[in-house]
C-alpha positions in Angstrom: -80.1 -37.1 51.1 -78.5 -33.8 51.0 -76.1 -35.2 53.8 -74.6 -37.6 51.6 -71.5 -36.2 50.5 -68.8 -37.8 48.0 -66.2 -37.8 50.4 -67.9 -40.4 52.4 -68.3 -43.1 49.7 -65.4 -42.6 47.4 -62.5 -44.8 46.7 -59.7 -43.0 48.3 -57.0 -45.0 47.4 -57.7 -45.5 43.6 -55.5 -46.3 40.8 -53.6 -43.4 39.6 -51.1 -43.0 36.6 -48.1 -41.1 36.2 -47.8 -39.2 32.6 -44.2 -41.3 31.7 -45.6 -44.6 32.5 -45.6 -47.5 29.9 -49.5 -48.6 28.8 -48.3 -51.9 29.8 -47.3 -50.9 33.4 -50.8 -49.1 33.1 -52.5 -51.9 32.2 -50.9 -54.3 35.0 -52.1 -51.8 37.7 -55.7 -51.7 36.3 -55.6 -55.6 36.0 -54.4 -56.1 39.6 -56.8 -53.5 40.9 -59.9 -54.2 39.0 -60.4 -50.9 38.2 -61.7 -49.5 34.9 -59.4 -46.6 34.8 -57.9 -43.5 37.0 -56.8 -40.0 36.8 -53.4 -39.4 35.3 -51.7 -37.0 37.5 -48.5 -35.2 37.8 -45.9 -34.9 40.9 -48.0 -32.7 42.8 -50.7 -35.0 42.4 -52.6 -32.3 40.2 -55.2 -33.7 37.7 -53.7 -33.7 33.8 -55.6 -36.5 32.3 -57.6 -39.6 32.4 -56.6 -43.2 31.6 -59.4 -45.7 30.6 -59.8 -49.5 30.0 -60.8 -48.6 26.5 -57.8 -46.1 26.0 -55.0 -48.9 26.9 -57.1 -51.0 24.7 -56.9 -49.0 21.7 -53.2 -48.4 22.5 -52.3 -52.3 22.8 -54.2 -53.1 19.7 -52.6 -50.3 17.7 -48.8 -51.2 19.2 -49.8 -54.9 18.2 -50.7 -53.7 14.9 -47.6 -51.8 14.3 -45.8 -55.0 16.1 -44.1 -52.1 18.3 -44.1 -51.2 21.8 -43.4 -48.1 24.5 -46.5 -46.3 24.0 -46.9 -43.8 27.1 -49.8 -42.8 29.6 -49.2 -39.5 28.0 -49.7 -40.8 24.4 -52.7 -42.4 25.2 -54.7 -40.7 27.9 -57.7 -38.4 27.3 -56.2 -35.1 27.6 -59.7 -33.0 27.3 -61.4 -31.3 30.0 -61.7 -34.2 32.5 -64.9 -34.1 34.4 -64.3 -34.1 38.3 -66.4 -33.9 41.3 -65.6 -31.9 44.7 -65.4 -33.8 47.5 -68.2 -32.1 49.5 -70.5 -32.4 46.7 -73.6 -34.3 47.4 -74.2 -37.8 46.0 -77.8 -36.9 44.7 -76.6 -34.2 42.6 -73.7 -36.3 41.1 -76.4 -39.0 40.6 -78.4 -36.7 38.4 -75.2 -35.8 36.2 -74.4 -39.6 35.8 -78.0 -40.3 34.3 -76.8 -38.1 31.1 -74.3 -40.8 29.9 -71.6 -39.0 31.5 -68.4 -40.7 32.5 -68.5 -43.8 35.0 -65.6 -42.9 36.9 -65.4 -39.2 38.5 -61.7 -38.2 40.0 -62.5 -36.5 43.2 -60.9 -33.3 43.8 -59.9 -30.9 46.9 -59.8 -27.3 47.3 -56.1 -27.4 46.1 -57.3 -29.1 43.0 -55.4 -32.3 43.9 -56.8 -35.5 43.2 -58.0 -37.3 46.7 -60.1 -40.1 45.3 -62.4 -41.3 42.7 -65.9 -42.1 42.8 -67.9 -44.7 40.5 -71.6 -45.2 39.5 -71.4 -48.1 41.8 -70.3 -46.0 44.7 -73.4 -43.8 44.1 -75.6 -46.9 43.8 -74.4 -48.2 47.0 -74.7 -44.6 48.8 -78.1 -44.6 47.6 -79.1 -47.9 48.6 -77.6 -47.4 52.1 -79.6 -44.5 52.4 -82.6 -45.9 51.1 -82.3 -49.1 53.2 -81.9 -46.6 56.6 -85.0 -45.2 55.8 -87.3 -48.0 55.1 -85.8 -49.5 58.1 -87.0 -46.7 60.3 -90.4 -46.7 59.0 
């Protein structure tokens, strides 16, 4: 399983957000893509935060309660240290991290710290399942 790399199973075209986007536009993107969240990136595709469905829901409820609109992604995104994974990381190592109630979605970064994709628990399960299936069929 050491040969299983994040780069081989990640989503190379994830939904991503710009800090200046409105929450409404971000929600539209989430709904169109069926993704649960994604990285917030600057003009150089460097990670500046993370926006989840939960962040959007909280913002939209707050806006509804106050009968206003206009929250931006920057107003609502998670600004703390976003847990990322390197594209060359091993799937097994990532799976071990994921069992500790860590995030469900990890932005994948390259050597220049640019976001090049995301990997989810589902992607990791798919990778391990495929590997185990290959091993069983060879025995």
